[in-house]
C-alpha positions as protocol buffer text, in pm:
chain_id: "A"
residue {
  index: 1
  type: MET
  ca { x: -2092 y: 5396 z: -5641 }
}
residue {
  index: 2
  type: GLN
  ca { x: -2037 y: 5626 z: -5937 }
}
residue {
  index: 3
  type: ILE
  ca { x: -1954 y: 5463 z: -6271 }
}
residue {
  index: 4
  type: ASP
  ca { x: -1658 y: 5584 z: -6474 }
}
residue {
  index: 5
  type: TRP
  ca { x: -1825 y: 5573 z: -6816 }
}
residue {
  index: 6
  type: HIS
  ca { x: -1483 y: 5604 z: -6983 }
}
residue {
  index: 7
  type: SER
  ca { x: -1315 y: 5299 z: -6831 }
}
residue {
  index: 8
  type: SER
  ca { x: -1548 y: 5086 z: -6615 }
}
residue {
  index: 9
  type: SER
  ca { x: -1633 y: 4733 z: -6723 }
}
residue {
  index: 10
  type: LEU
  ca { x: -1987 y: 4761 z: -6858 }
}
residue {
  index: 11
  type: THR
  ca { x: -2250 y: 4487 z: -6852 }
}
residue {
  index: 12
  type: ARG
  ca { x: -2619 y: 4458 z: -6936 }
}
residue {
  index: 13
  type: THR
  ca { x: -2694 y: 4517 z: -6567 }
}
residue {
  index: 14
  type: THR
  ca { x: -2499 y: 4843 z: -6545 }
}
residue {
  index: 15
  type: VAL
  ca { x: -2744 y: 5111 z: -6429 }
}
residue {
  index: 16
  type: VAL
  ca { x: -2772 y: 5426 z: -6639 }
}
residue {
  index: 17
  type: ASP
  ca { x: -2738 y: 5698 z: -6377 }
}
residue {
  index: 18
  type: LYS
  ca { x: -2762 y: 6078 z: -6384 }
}
residue {
  index: 19
  type: ASN
  ca { x: -2388 y: 6095 z: -6468 }
}
residue {
  index: 20
  type: TYR
  ca { x: -2425 y: 5882 z: -6782 }
}
residue {
  index: 21
  type: LYS
  ca { x: -2200 y: 5980 z: -7074 }
}
residue {
  index: 22
  type: ASN
  ca { x: -2199 y: 5862 z: -7436 }
}
residue {
  index: 23
  type: THR
  ca { x: -1834 y: 5754 z: -7432 }
}
residue {
  index: 24
  type: GLN
  ca { x: -1629 y: 5531 z: -7661 }
}
residue {
  index: 25
  type: ASN
  ca { x: -1649 y: 5271 z: -7384 }
}
residue {
  index: 26
  type: VAL
  ca { x: -2031 y: 5277 z: -7402 }
}
residue {
  index: 27
  type: ARG
  ca { x: -2017 y: 5270 z: -7781 }
}
residue {
  index: 28
  type: ARG
  ca { x: -1795 y: 4959 z: -7773 }
}
residue {
  index: 29
  type: PHE
  ca { x: -2041 y: 4790 z: -7538 }
}
residue {
  index: 30
  type: MET
  ca { x: -2335 y: 4881 z: -7761 }
}
residue {
  index: 31
  type: VAL
  ca { x: -2160 y: 4756 z: -8076 }
}
residue {
  index: 32
  type: GLU
  ca { x: -2096 y: 4424 z: -7895 }
}
residue {
  index: 33
  type: GLN
  ca { x: -2464 y: 4404 z: -7800 }
}
residue {
  index: 34
  type: CYS
  ca { x: -2627 y: 4544 z: -8116 }
}
residue {
  index: 35
  type: GLY
  ca { x: -2376 y: 4488 z: -8395 }
}
residue {
  index: 36
  type: GLU
  ca { x: -2163 y: 4710 z: -8615 }
}
residue {
  index: 37
  type: ALA
  ca { x: -2467 y: 4905 z: -8739 }
}
residue {
  index: 38
  type: PHE
  ca { x: -2511 y: 5066 z: -8395 }
}
residue {
  index: 39
  type: ARG
  ca { x: -2519 y: 5447 z: -8396 }
}
residue {
  index: 40
  type: PHE
  ca { x: -2621 y: 5709 z: -8141 }
}
residue {
  index: 41
  type: ASP
  ca { x: -2875 y: 5961 z: -8270 }
}
residue {
  index: 42
  type: ARG
  ca { x: -3044 y: 6254 z: -8098 }
}
residue {
  index: 43
  type: ASP
  ca { x: -3377 y: 6082 z: -8032 }
}
residue {
  index: 44
  type: PHE
  ca { x: -3209 y: 5773 z: -7892 }
}
residue {
  index: 45
  type: MET
  ca { x: -2974 y: 5977 z: -7671 }
}
residue {
  index: 46
  type: ALA
  ca { x: -3275 y: 6172 z: -7540 }
}
residue {
  index: 47
  type: TRP
  ca { x: -3449 y: 5843 z: -7459 }
}
residue {
  index: 48
  type: ILE
  ca { x: -3141 y: 5722 z: -7268 }
}
residue {
  index: 49
  type: ARG
  ca { x: -3142 y: 6040 z: -7056 }
}
residue {
  index: 50
  type: ASN
  ca { x: -3520 y: 6063 z: -6998 }
}
residue {
  index: 51
  type: ASP
  ca { x: -3495 y: 6006 z: -6619 }
}
residue {
  index: 52
  type: VAL
  ca { x: -3672 y: 5668 z: -6639 }
}
residue {
  index: 53
  type: PRO
  ca { x: -3460 y: 5405 z: -6457 }
}
residue {
  index: 54
  type: LYS
  ca { x: -3288 y: 5167 z: -6698 }
}
residue {
  index: 55
  type: THR
  ca { x: -2982 y: 4947 z: -6746 }
}
residue {
  index: 56
  type: LEU
  ca { x: -2748 y: 4922 z: -7041 }
}
residue {
  index: 57
  type: GLY
  ca { x: -2933 y: 4600 z: -7128 }
}
residue {
  index: 58
  type: ASP
  ca { x: -3253 y: 4803 z: -7156 }
}
residue {
  index: 59
  type: VAL
  ca { x: -3068 y: 5053 z: -7375 }
}
residue {
  index: 60
  type: ALA
  ca { x: -2938 y: 4779 z: -7608 }
}
residue {
  index: 61
  type: ASP
  ca { x: -3284 y: 4619 z: -7628 }
}
residue {
  index: 62
  type: GLU
  ca { x: -3447 y: 4954 z: -7711 }
}
residue {
  index: 63
  type: TRP
  ca { x: -3198 y: 5025 z: -7989 }
}
residue {
  index: 64
  type: THR
  ca { x: -3264 y: 4679 z: -8134 }
}
residue {
  index: 65
  type: ARG
  ca { x: -3641 y: 4733 z: -8106 }
}
residue {
  index: 66
  type: ARG
  ca { x: -3612 y: 5062 z: -8296 }
}
residue {
  index: 67
  type: ARG
  ca { x: -3427 y: 4897 z: -8582 }
}
């Protein structure tokens, strides 16, 4: 099932697939998980799209680890 990154309900178990998009919906989820300081940057976006299987929980944990 393909995820609508603009409007689907996102959770920590949502799988980041090949159709992943950095949308406002994803940003809202990440701010909830990581706090108001959350920001996308080029290196982090490249890590998200590096073809290694991951969930949004993994993405949130990696952002926290980097900070």
